[in-house]
Predicted model as a PDB file, atoms N, CA, C, CB and O in Angstrom, pLDDT in the B-factor column:
MODEL        1                                                                  
ATOM      1  N   MET A   1       3.839-120.259 -16.595  1.00 75.00           N  
ATOM      2  CA  MET A   1       4.198-119.473 -15.394  1.00 75.00           C  
ATOM      3  C   MET A   1       5.636-118.962 -15.465  1.00 75.00           C  
ATOM      4  CB  MET A   1       4.015-120.325 -14.123  1.00 75.00           C  
ATOM      5  O   MET A   1       5.942-117.819 -15.125  1.00 75.00           O  
ATOM      6  N   ARG A   2       6.526-119.895 -15.938  1.00 78.00           N  
ATOM      7  CA  ARG A   2       7.955-119.470 -16.033  1.00 78.00           C  
ATOM      8  C   ARG A   2       8.175-118.345 -17.013  1.00 78.00           C  
ATOM      9  CB  ARG A   2       8.828-120.640 -16.441  1.00 78.00           C  
ATOM     10  O   ARG A   2       9.022-117.469 -16.838  1.00 78.00           O  
ATOM     11  N   LYS A   3       7.339-118.416 -18.087  1.00 79.00           N  
ATOM     12  CA  LYS A   3       7.479-117.351 -19.143  1.00 79.00           C  
ATOM     13  C   LYS A   3       7.071-116.003 -18.550  1.00 79.00           C  
ATOM     14  CB  LYS A   3       6.583-117.677 -20.426  1.00 79.00           C  
ATOM     15  O   LYS A   3       7.684-114.981 -18.856  1.00 79.00           O  
ATOM     16  N   PHE A   4       6.025-115.996 -17.693  1.00 72.00           N  
ATOM     17  CA  PHE A   4       5.573-114.758 -17.098  1.00 72.00           C  
ATOM     18  C   PHE A   4       6.652-114.162 -16.212  1.00 72.00           C  
ATOM     19  CB  PHE A   4       4.300-114.986 -16.303  1.00 72.00           C  
ATOM     20  O   PHE A   4       6.908-112.961 -16.291  1.00 72.00           O  
ATOM     21  N   PHE A   5       7.286-114.956 -15.379  1.00 66.00           N  
ATOM     22  CA  PHE A   5       8.347-114.497 -14.487  1.00 66.00           C  
ATOM     23  C   PHE A   5       9.578-114.060 -15.277  1.00 66.00           C  
ATOM     24  CB  PHE A   5       8.722-115.602 -13.494  1.00 66.00           C  
ATOM     25  O   PHE A   5      10.245-113.105 -14.879  1.00 66.00           O  
ATOM     26  N   ALA A   6       9.890-114.710 -16.352  1.00 72.00           N  
ATOM     27  CA  ALA A   6      11.022-114.372 -17.185  1.00 72.00           C  
ATOM     28  C   ALA A   6      10.753-112.978 -17.793  1.00 72.00           C  
ATOM     29  CB  ALA A   6      11.253-115.465 -18.301  1.00 72.00           C  
ATOM     30  O   ALA A   6      11.666-112.157 -17.883  1.00 72.00           O  
ATOM     31  N   GLN A   7       9.545-112.724 -18.196  1.00 68.00           N  
ATOM     32  CA  GLN A   7       9.225-111.412 -18.810  1.00 68.00           C  
ATOM     33  C   GLN A   7       9.334-110.328 -17.749  1.00 68.00           C  
ATOM     34  CB  GLN A   7       7.785-111.411 -19.447  1.00 68.00           C  
ATOM     35  O   GLN A   7       9.783-109.218 -18.034  1.00 68.00           O  
ATOM     36  N   ILE A   8       8.930-110.641 -16.546  1.00 63.00           N  
ATOM     37  CA  ILE A   8       8.981-109.648 -15.450  1.00 63.00           C  
ATOM     38  C   ILE A   8      10.447-109.337 -15.145  1.00 63.00           C  
ATOM     39  CB  ILE A   8       8.240-110.179 -14.154  1.00 63.00           C  
ATOM     40  O   ILE A   8      10.797-108.181 -14.909  1.00 63.00           O  
ATOM     41  N   ARG A   9      11.279-110.329 -15.147  1.00 67.00           N  
ATOM     42  CA  ARG A   9      12.705-110.075 -14.869  1.00 67.00           C  
ATOM     43  C   ARG A   9      13.392-109.244 -15.966  1.00 67.00           C  
ATOM     44  CB  ARG A   9      13.440-111.402 -14.708  1.00 67.00           C  
ATOM     45  O   ARG A   9      14.300-108.466 -15.675  1.00 67.00           O  
ATOM     46  N   LYS A  10      12.975-109.404 -17.177  1.00 69.00           N  
ATOM     47  CA  LYS A  10      13.560-108.725 -18.275  1.00 69.00           C  
ATOM     48  C   LYS A  10      13.011-107.227 -18.448  1.00 69.00           C  
ATOM     49  CB  LYS A  10      13.300-109.559 -19.533  1.00 69.00           C  
ATOM     50  O   LYS A  10      13.654-106.357 -19.036  1.00 69.00           O  
ATOM     51  N   SER A  11      11.828-107.037 -17.904  1.00 66.00           N  
ATOM     52  CA  SER A  11      11.195-105.738 -18.040  1.00 66.00           C  
ATOM     53  C   SER A  11      11.961-104.679 -17.195  1.00 66.00           C  
ATOM     54  CB  SER A  11       9.699-105.824 -17.604  1.00 66.00           C  
ATOM     55  O   SER A  11      12.316-104.890 -16.035  1.00 66.00           O  
ATOM     56  N   GLU A  12      12.180-103.556 -17.855  1.00 67.00           N  
ATOM     57  CA  GLU A  12      12.919-102.492 -17.165  1.00 67.00           C  
ATOM     58  C   GLU A  12      11.989-101.292 -16.895  1.00 67.00           C  
ATOM     59  CB  GLU A  12      14.158-102.045 -18.011  1.00 67.00           C  
ATOM     60  O   GLU A  12      12.478-100.231 -16.507  1.00 67.00           O  
ATOM     61  N   LYS A  13      10.700-101.425 -17.085  1.00 67.00           N  
ATOM     62  CA  LYS A  13       9.807-100.304 -16.881  1.00 67.00           C  
ATOM     63  C   LYS A  13       9.754 -99.862 -15.446  1.00 67.00           C  
ATOM     64  CB  LYS A  13       8.445-100.648 -17.345  1.00 67.00           C  
ATOM     65  O   LYS A  13       9.684 -98.667 -15.159  1.00 67.00           O  
ATOM     66  N   GLY A  14       9.787-100.815 -14.542  1.00 68.00           N  
ATOM     67  CA  GLY A  14       9.827-100.505 -13.082  1.00 68.00           C  
ATOM     68  C   GLY A  14      11.049 -99.780 -12.663  1.00 68.00           C  
ATOM     69  O   GLY A  14      10.974 -98.815 -11.901  1.00 68.00           O  
ATOM     70  N   ALA A  15      12.190-100.223 -13.146  1.00 73.00           N  
ATOM     71  CA  ALA A  15      13.482 -99.575 -12.843  1.00 73.00           C  
ATOM     72  C   ALA A  15      13.475 -98.146 -13.385  1.00 73.00           C  
ATOM     73  CB  ALA A  15      14.678-100.388 -13.456  1.00 73.00           C  
ATOM     74  O   ALA A  15      13.947 -97.229 -12.713  1.00 73.00           O  
ATOM     75  N   THR A  16      12.951 -97.951 -14.579  1.00 80.00           N  
ATOM     76  CA  THR A  16      12.944 -96.652 -15.156  1.00 80.00           C  
ATOM     77  C   THR A  16      12.055 -95.723 -14.321  1.00 80.00           C  
ATOM     78  CB  THR A  16      12.477 -96.719 -16.604  1.00 80.00           C  
ATOM     79  O   THR A  16      12.421 -94.578 -14.058  1.00 80.00           O  
ATOM     80  N   ALA A  17      10.908 -96.215 -13.916  1.00 81.00           N  
ATOM     81  CA  ALA A  17      10.011 -95.429 -13.108  1.00 81.00           C  
ATOM     82  C   ALA A  17      10.662 -95.022 -11.740  1.00 81.00           C  
ATOM     83  CB  ALA A  17       8.715 -96.223 -12.878  1.00 81.00           C  
ATOM     84  O   ALA A  17      10.465 -93.915 -11.240  1.00 81.00           O  
ATOM     85  N   ILE A  18      11.420 -95.951 -11.186  1.00 85.00           N  
ATOM     86  CA  ILE A  18      12.109 -95.655  -9.960  1.00 85.00           C  
ATOM     87  C   ILE A  18      13.182 -94.595 -10.137  1.00 85.00           C  
ATOM     88  CB  ILE A  18      12.709 -96.898  -9.408  1.00 85.00           C  
ATOM     89  O   ILE A  18      13.364 -93.734  -9.276  1.00 85.00           O  
ATOM     90  N   GLU A  19      13.897 -94.661 -11.269  1.00 88.00           N  
ATOM     91  CA  GLU A  19      14.929 -93.700 -11.563  1.00 88.00           C  
ATOM     92  C   GLU A  19      14.291 -92.266 -11.665  1.00 88.00           C  
ATOM     93  CB  GLU A  19      15.670 -94.100 -12.894  1.00 88.00           C  
ATOM     94  O   GLU A  19      14.783 -91.284 -11.108  1.00 88.00           O  
ATOM     95  N   TYR A  20      13.167 -92.239 -12.418  1.00 90.00           N  
ATOM     96  CA  TYR A  20      12.508 -90.946 -12.606  1.00 90.00           C  
ATOM     97  C   TYR A  20      12.019 -90.448 -11.230  1.00 90.00           C  
ATOM     98  CB  TYR A  20      11.305 -91.062 -13.635  1.00 90.00           C  
ATOM     99  O   TYR A  20      12.105 -89.250 -10.962  1.00 90.00           O  
ATOM    100  N   GLY A  21      11.549 -91.262 -10.418  1.00 89.00           N  
ATOM    101  CA  GLY A  21      11.099 -90.842  -9.097  1.00 89.00           C  
ATOM    102  C   GLY A  21      12.228 -90.358  -8.270  1.00 89.00           C  
ATOM    103  O   GLY A  21      12.043 -89.377  -7.549  1.00 89.00           O  
ATOM    104  N   LEU A  22      13.400 -90.959  -8.302  1.00 93.00           N  
ATOM    105  CA  LEU A  22      14.556 -90.513  -7.586  1.00 93.00           C  
ATOM    106  C   LEU A  22      15.021 -89.140  -8.096  1.00 93.00           C  
ATOM    107  CB  LEU A  22      15.666 -91.540  -7.707  1.00 93.00           C  
ATOM    108  O   LEU A  22      15.382 -88.253  -7.322  1.00 93.00           O  
ATOM    109  N   ILE A  23      14.997 -89.004  -9.411  1.00 94.00           N  
ATOM    110  CA  ILE A  23      15.384 -87.657  -9.985  1.00 94.00           C  
ATOM    111  C   ILE A  23      14.461 -86.619  -9.547  1.00 94.00           C  
ATOM    112  CB  ILE A  23      15.412 -87.663 -11.505  1.00 94.00           C  
ATOM    113  O   ILE A  23      14.888 -85.520  -9.193  1.00 94.00           O  
ATOM    114  N   ALA A  24      13.160 -86.918  -9.550  1.00 95.00           N  
ATOM    115  CA  ALA A  24      12.146 -85.903  -9.140  1.00 95.00           C  
ATOM    116  C   ALA A  24      12.372 -85.571  -7.679  1.00 95.00           C  
ATOM    117  CB  ALA A  24      10.663 -86.423  -9.366  1.00 95.00           C  
ATOM    118  O   ALA A  24      12.272 -84.398  -7.317  1.00 95.00           O  
ATOM    119  N   ALA A  25      12.670 -86.529  -6.819  1.00 96.00           N  
ATOM    120  CA  ALA A  25      12.877 -86.282  -5.403  1.00 96.00           C  
ATOM    121  C   ALA A  25      14.120 -85.397  -5.180  1.00 96.00           C  
ATOM    122  CB  ALA A  25      13.020 -87.619  -4.647  1.00 96.00           C  
ATOM    123  O   ALA A  25      14.094 -84.489  -4.349  1.00 96.00           O  
ATOM    124  N   LEU A  26      15.211 -85.668  -5.929  1.00 96.00           N  
ATOM    125  CA  LEU A  26      16.393 -84.845  -5.826  1.00 96.00           C  
ATOM    126  C   LEU A  26      16.176 -83.385  -6.280  1.00 96.00           C  
ATOM    127  CB  LEU A  26      17.487 -85.466  -6.633  1.00 96.00           C  
ATOM    128  O   LEU A  26      16.716 -82.448  -5.692  1.00 96.00           O  
ATOM    129  N   VAL A  27      15.401 -83.232  -7.300  1.00 97.00           N  
ATOM    130  CA  VAL A  27      15.054 -81.888  -7.822  1.00 97.00           C  
ATOM    131  C   VAL A  27      14.243 -81.162  -6.768  1.00 97.00           C  
ATOM    132  CB  VAL A  27      14.249 -81.977  -9.176  1.00 97.00           C  
ATOM    133  O   VAL A  27      14.495 -79.987  -6.499  1.00 97.00           O  
ATOM    134  N   ALA A  28      13.260 -81.847  -6.157  1.00 97.00           N  
ATOM    135  CA  ALA A  28      12.472 -81.251  -5.140  1.00 97.00           C  
ATOM    136  C   ALA A  28      13.284 -80.824  -3.955  1.00 97.00           C  
ATOM    137  CB  ALA A  28      11.425 -82.169  -4.725  1.00 97.00           C  
ATOM    138  O   ALA A  28      13.090 -79.722  -3.441  1.00 97.00           O  
ATOM    139  N   VAL A  29      14.202 -81.671  -3.498  1.00 97.00           N  
ATOM    140  CA  VAL A  29      15.084 -81.318  -2.379  1.00 97.00           C  
ATOM    141  C   VAL A  29      15.937 -80.059  -2.728  1.00 97.00           C  
ATOM    142  CB  VAL A  29      16.017 -82.534  -2.026  1.00 97.00           C  
ATOM    143  O   VAL A  29      16.132 -79.170  -1.899  1.00 97.00           O  
ATOM    144  N   ALA A  30      16.430 -80.029  -3.983  1.00 96.00           N  
ATOM    145  CA  ALA A  30      17.194 -78.842  -4.366  1.00 96.00           C  
ATOM    146  C   ALA A  30      16.412 -77.571  -4.365  1.00 96.00           C  
ATOM    147  CB  ALA A  30      17.767 -79.030  -5.692  1.00 96.00           C  
ATOM    148  O   ALA A  30      16.883 -76.527  -3.913  1.00 96.00           O  
ATOM    149  N   ILE A  31      15.214 -77.664  -4.874  1.00 96.00           N  
ATOM    150  CA  ILE A  31      14.306 -76.525  -4.883  1.00 96.00           C  
ATOM    151  C   ILE A  31      13.963 -75.988  -3.481  1.00 96.00           C  
ATOM    152  CB  ILE A  31      13.041 -76.912  -5.590  1.00 96.00           C  
ATOM    153  O   ILE A  31      13.985 -74.790  -3.198  1.00 96.00           O  
ATOM    154  N   ILE A  32      13.642 -76.981  -2.629  1.00 96.00           N  
ATOM    155  CA  ILE A  32      13.255 -76.602  -1.219  1.00 96.00           C  
ATOM    156  C   ILE A  32      14.491 -75.954  -0.519  1.00 96.00           C  
ATOM    157  CB  ILE A  32      12.746 -77.911  -0.377  1.00 96.00           C  
ATOM    158  O   ILE A  32      14.334 -74.957   0.186  1.00 96.00           O  
ATOM    159  N   THR A  33      15.697 -76.507  -0.707  1.00 95.00           N  
ATOM    160  CA  THR A  33      16.822 -75.922  -0.087  1.00 95.00           C  
ATOM    161  C   THR A  33      17.105 -74.522  -0.632  1.00 95.00           C  
ATOM    162  CB  THR A  33      17.999 -76.805  -0.262  1.00 95.00           C  
ATOM    163  O   THR A  33      17.405 -73.611   0.140  1.00 95.00           O  
ATOM    164  N   GLY A  34      17.017 -74.346  -1.901  1.00 94.00           N  
ATOM    165  CA  GLY A  34      17.202 -73.006  -2.529  1.00 94.00           C  
ATOM    166  C   GLY A  34      16.213 -72.010  -2.039  1.00 94.00           C  
ATOM    167  O   GLY A  34      16.586 -70.889  -1.695  1.00 94.00           O  
ATOM    168  N   LEU A  35      14.944 -72.380  -1.995  1.00 94.00           N  
ATOM    169  CA  LEU A  35      13.927 -71.431  -1.540  1.00 94.00           C  
ATOM    170  C   LEU A  35      14.033 -71.142  -0.051  1.00 94.00           C  
ATOM    171  CB  LEU A  35      12.544 -71.958  -1.858  1.00 94.00           C  
ATOM    172  O   LEU A  35      13.695 -70.048   0.399  1.00 94.00           O  
ATOM    173  N   THR A  36      14.490 -72.098   0.695  1.00 94.00           N  
ATOM    174  CA  THR A  36      14.667 -71.811   2.123  1.00 94.00           C  
ATOM    175  C   THR A  36      15.773 -70.838   2.348  1.00 94.00           C  
ATOM    176  CB  THR A  36      14.943 -73.071   2.897  1.00 94.00           C  
ATOM    177  O   THR A  36      15.649 -69.928   3.168  1.00 94.00           O  
ATOM    178  N   SER A  37      16.871 -71.012   1.626  1.00 91.00           N  
ATOM    179  CA  SER A  37      17.975 -70.042   1.686  1.00 91.00           C  
ATOM    180  C   SER A  37      17.551 -68.678   1.230  1.00 91.00           C  
ATOM    181  CB  SER A  37      19.136 -70.508   0.849  1.00 91.00           C  
ATOM    182  O   SER A  37      17.837 -67.683   1.896  1.00 91.00           O  
ATOM    183  N   LEU A  38      16.882 -68.610   0.121  1.00 93.00           N  
ATOM    184  CA  LEU A  38      16.341 -67.302  -0.381  1.00 93.00           C  
ATOM    185  C   LEU A  38      15.387 -66.631   0.632  1.00 93.00           C  
ATOM    186  CB  LEU A  38      15.582 -67.521  -1.730  1.00 93.00           C  
ATOM    187  O   LEU A  38      15.452 -65.425   0.868  1.00 93.00           O  
ATOM    188  N   GLY A  39      14.542 -67.419   1.193  1.00 92.00           N  
ATOM    189  CA  GLY A  39      13.589 -66.898   2.180  1.00 92.00           C  
ATOM    190  C   GLY A  39      14.302 -66.257   3.367  1.00 92.00           C  
ATOM    191  O   GLY A  39      13.911 -65.198   3.856  1.00 92.00           O  
ATOM    192  N   THR A  40      15.369 -66.938   3.816  1.00 91.00           N  
ATOM    193  CA  THR A  40      16.097 -66.484   4.983  1.00 91.00           C  
ATOM    194  C   THR A  40      16.801 -65.141   4.620  1.00 91.00           C  
ATOM    195  CB  THR A  40      17.140 -67.584   5.457  1.00 91.00           C  
ATOM    196  O   THR A  40      16.814 -64.220   5.437  1.00 91.00           O  
ATOM    197  N   GLU A  41      17.377 -65.031   3.410  1.00 92.00           N  
ATOM    198  CA  GLU A  41      18.044 -63.839   2.964  1.00 92.00           C  
ATOM    199  C   GLU A  41      17.046 -62.713   2.818  1.00 92.00           C  
ATOM    200  CB  GLU A  41      18.772 -64.087   1.658  1.00 92.00           C  
ATOM    201  O   GLU A  41      17.351 -61.583   3.199  1.00 92.00           O  
ATOM    202  N   LEU A  42      15.875 -62.971   2.285  1.00 93.00           N  
ATOM    203  CA  LEU A  42      14.835 -61.918   2.109  1.00 93.00           C  
ATOM    204  C   LEU A  42      14.363 -61.459   3.477  1.00 93.00           C  
ATOM    205  CB  LEU A  42      13.614 -62.445   1.259  1.00 93.00           C  
ATOM    206  O   LEU A  42      14.161 -60.264   3.694  1.00 93.00           O  
ATOM    207  N   ASN A  43      14.182 -62.402   4.408  1.00 93.00           N  
ATOM    208  CA  ASN A  43      13.749 -62.010   5.740  1.00 93.00           C  
ATOM    209  C   ASN A  43      14.758 -61.074   6.430  1.00 93.00           C  
ATOM    210  CB  ASN A  43      13.525 -63.251   6.590  1.00 93.00           C  
ATOM    211  O   ASN A  43      14.382 -60.107   7.092  1.00 93.00           O  
ATOM    212  N   THR A  44      16.026 -61.389   6.257  1.00 93.00           N  
ATOM    213  CA  THR A  44      17.084 -60.517   6.791  1.00 93.00           C  
ATOM    214  C   THR A  44      17.086 -59.194   6.157  1.00 93.00           C  
ATOM    215  CB  THR A  44      18.418 -61.130   6.623  1.00 93.00           C  
ATOM    216  O   THR A  44      17.181 -58.185   6.856  1.00 93.00           O  
ATOM    217  N   THR A  45      16.986 -59.128   4.853  1.00 94.00           N  
ATOM    218  CA  THR A  45      16.954 -57.851   4.110  1.00 94.00           C  
ATOM    219  C   THR A  45      15.792 -56.993   4.509  1.00 94.00           C  
ATOM    220  CB  THR A  45      16.896 -58.100   2.623  1.00 94.00           C  
ATOM    221  O   THR A  45      15.967 -55.805   4.780  1.00 94.00           O  
ATOM    222  N   PHE A  46      14.625 -57.552   4.552  1.00 94.00           N  
ATOM    223  CA  PHE A  46      13.464 -56.766   4.964  1.00 94.00           C  
ATOM    224  C   PHE A  46      13.559 -56.334   6.430  1.00 94.00           C  
ATOM    225  CB  PHE A  46      12.185 -57.568   4.740  1.00 94.00           C  
ATOM    226  O   PHE A  46      13.093 -55.255   6.797  1.00 94.00           O  
ATOM    227  N   GLY A  47      14.158 -57.170   7.251  1.00 92.00           N  
ATOM    228  CA  GLY A  47      14.342 -56.739   8.671  1.00 92.00           C  
ATOM    229  C   GLY A  47      15.274 -55.555   8.790  1.00 92.00           C  
ATOM    230  O   GLY A  47      15.062 -54.669   9.618  1.00 92.00           O  
ATOM    231  N   GLU A  48      16.319 -55.536   7.954  1.00 93.00           N  
ATOM    232  CA  GLU A  48      17.256 -54.381   7.979  1.00 93.00           C  
ATOM    233  C   GLU A  48      16.497 -53.107   7.485  1.00 93.00           C  
ATOM    234  CB  GLU A  48      18.551 -54.672   7.053  1.00 93.00           C  
ATOM    235  O   GLU A  48      16.637 -52.033   8.070  1.00 93.00           O  
ATOM    236  N   ILE A  49      15.710 -53.252   6.422  1.00 92.00           N  
ATOM    237  CA  ILE A  49      14.946 -52.132   5.898  1.00 92.00           C  
ATOM    238  C   ILE A  49      13.968 -51.611   6.948  1.00 92.00           C  
ATOM    239  CB  ILE A  49      14.196 -52.544   4.625  1.00 92.00           C  
ATOM    240  O   ILE A  49      13.844 -50.405   7.159  1.00 92.00           O  
ATOM    241  N   GLU A  50      13.283 -52.534   7.595  1.00 89.00           N  
ATOM    242  CA  GLU A  50      12.302 -52.100   8.646  1.00 89.00           C  
ATOM    243  C   GLU A  50      13.021 -51.355   9.789  1.00 89.00           C  
ATOM    244  CB  GLU A  50      11.523 -53.349   9.231  1.00 89.00           C  
ATOM    245  O   GLU A  50      12.508 -50.364  10.309  1.00 89.00           O  
ATOM    246  N   GLY A  51      14.202 -51.843  10.169  1.00 88.00           N  
ATOM    247  CA  GLY A  51      14.940 -51.152  11.191  1.00 88.00           C  
ATOM    248  C   GLY A  51      15.377 -49.779  10.793  1.00 88.00           C  
ATOM    249  O   GLY A  51      15.389 -48.854  11.605  1.00 88.00           O  
ATOM    250  N   LYS A  52      15.738 -49.643   9.534  1.00 89.00           N  
ATOM    251  CA  LYS A  52      16.196 -48.292   9.096  1.00 89.00           C  
ATOM    252  C   LYS A  52      14.991 -47.356   8.966  1.00 89.00           C  
ATOM    253  CB  LYS A  52      16.972 -48.373   7.719  1.00 89.00           C  
ATOM    254  O   LYS A  52      15.103 -46.169   9.269  1.00 89.00           O  
ATOM    255  N   LEU A  53      13.859 -47.864   8.527  1.00 88.00           N  
ATOM    256  CA  LEU A  53      12.647 -47.012   8.432  1.00 88.00           C  
ATOM    257  C   LEU A  53      12.123 -46.648   9.825  1.00 88.00           C  
ATOM    258  CB  LEU A  53      11.530 -47.738   7.622  1.00 88.00           C  
ATOM    259  O   LEU A  53      11.629 -45.538  10.023  1.00 88.00           O  
ATOM    260  N   ALA A  54      12.223 -47.569  10.792  1.00 84.00           N  
ATOM    261  CA  ALA A  54      11.741 -47.252  12.140  1.00 84.00           C  
ATOM    262  C   ALA A  54      12.608 -46.187  12.815  1.00 84.00           C  
ATOM    263  CB  ALA A  54      11.712 -48.518  13.000  1.00 84.00           C  
ATOM    264  O   ALA A  54      12.122 -45.440  13.664  1.00 84.00           O  
ATOM    265  N   GLY A  55      13.903 -46.113  12.436  1.00 80.00           N  
ATOM    266  CA  GLY A  55      14.780 -45.142  13.050  1.00 80.00           C  
ATOM    267  C   GLY A  55      14.847 -43.829  12.271  1.00 80.00           C  
ATOM    268  O   GLY A  55      15.526 -42.887  12.680  1.00 80.00           O  
ATOM    269  N   ALA A  56      14.151 -43.779  11.170  1.00 74.00           N  
ATOM    270  CA  ALA A  56      14.124 -42.541  10.389  1.00 74.00           C  
ATOM    271  C   ALA A  56      13.356 -41.427  11.077  1.00 74.00           C  
ATOM    272  CB  ALA A  56      13.521 -42.801   9.038  1.00 74.00           C  
ATOM    273  O   ALA A  56      12.347 -41.672  11.739  1.00 74.00           O  
ATOM    274  N   VAL A  57      13.813 -40.260  10.925  1.00 67.00           N  
ATOM    275  CA  VAL A  57      13.075 -39.100  11.528  1.00 67.00           C  
ATOM    276  C   VAL A  57      12.127 -38.552  10.447  1.00 67.00           C  
ATOM    277  CB  VAL A  57      14.091 -37.939  12.051  1.00 67.00           C  
ATOM    278  O   VAL A  57      12.548 -38.253   9.329  1.00 67.00           O  
ATOM    279  N   PRO A  58      10.865 -38.432  10.799  1.00 71.00           N  
ATOM    280  CA  PRO A  58       9.964 -37.880   9.804  1.00 71.00           C  
ATOM    281  C   PRO A  58      10.242 -36.413   9.548  1.00 71.00           C  
ATOM    282  CB  PRO A  58       8.535 -38.065  10.237  1.00 71.00           C  
ATOM    283  O   PRO A  58      10.659 -35.671  10.438  1.00 71.00           O  
ATOM    284  N   SER A  59      10.006 -36.022   8.338  1.00 63.00           N  
ATOM    285  CA  SER A  59      10.280 -34.578   7.960  1.00 63.00           C  
ATOM    286  C   SER A  59       9.120 -33.773   8.505  1.00 63.00           C  
ATOM    287  CB  SER A  59      10.426 -34.361   6.347  1.00 63.00           C  
ATOM    288  O   SER A  59       8.007 -34.272   8.669  1.00 63.00           O  
ATOM    289  N   THR A  60       9.418 -32.495   8.786  1.00 66.00           N  
ATOM    290  CA  THR A  60       8.431 -31.620   9.358  1.00 66.00           C  
ATOM    291  C   THR A  60       7.861 -30.647   8.340  1.00 66.00           C  
ATOM    292  CB  THR A  60       9.022 -30.874  10.501  1.00 66.00           C  
ATOM    293  O   THR A  60       7.258 -29.647   8.729  1.00 66.00           O  
ATOM    294  N   THR A  61       8.029 -30.903   7.079  1.00 62.00           N  
ATOM    295  CA  THR A  61       7.503 -29.989   6.023  1.00 62.00           C  
ATOM    296  C   THR A  61       5.967 -30.194   5.909  1.00 62.00           C  
ATOM    297  CB  THR A  61       8.222 -30.268   4.605  1.00 62.00           C  
ATOM    298  O   THR A  61       5.486 -31.326   5.967  1.00 62.00           O  
ATOM    299  N   PRO A  62       5.218 -29.101   5.748  1.00 59.00           N  
ATOM    300  CA  PRO A  62       3.794 -29.195   5.646  1.00 59.00           C  
ATOM    301  C   PRO A  62       3.289 -29.770   4.317  1.00 59.00           C  
ATOM    302  CB  PRO A  62       3.219 -27.865   5.857  1.00 59.00           C  
ATOM    303  O   PRO A  62       2.081 -29.896   4.119  1.00 59.00           O  
TER     304      PRO A  62                                                      
ENDMDL                                                                          
END                                                                             
């Protein structure tokens, strides 16, 4: 039984998995933050374009 617990203490597989999990979580947070910012900028840009198109006077050429 002692040998089993000694092996568990020496094993670093769990620690490595936790580290990879933390890295994946940080990457996900960075992606979400970037996409949120990009989405806000795109929404503003398209809103400005919509406003300009709504105020445009249509041409009267046949």
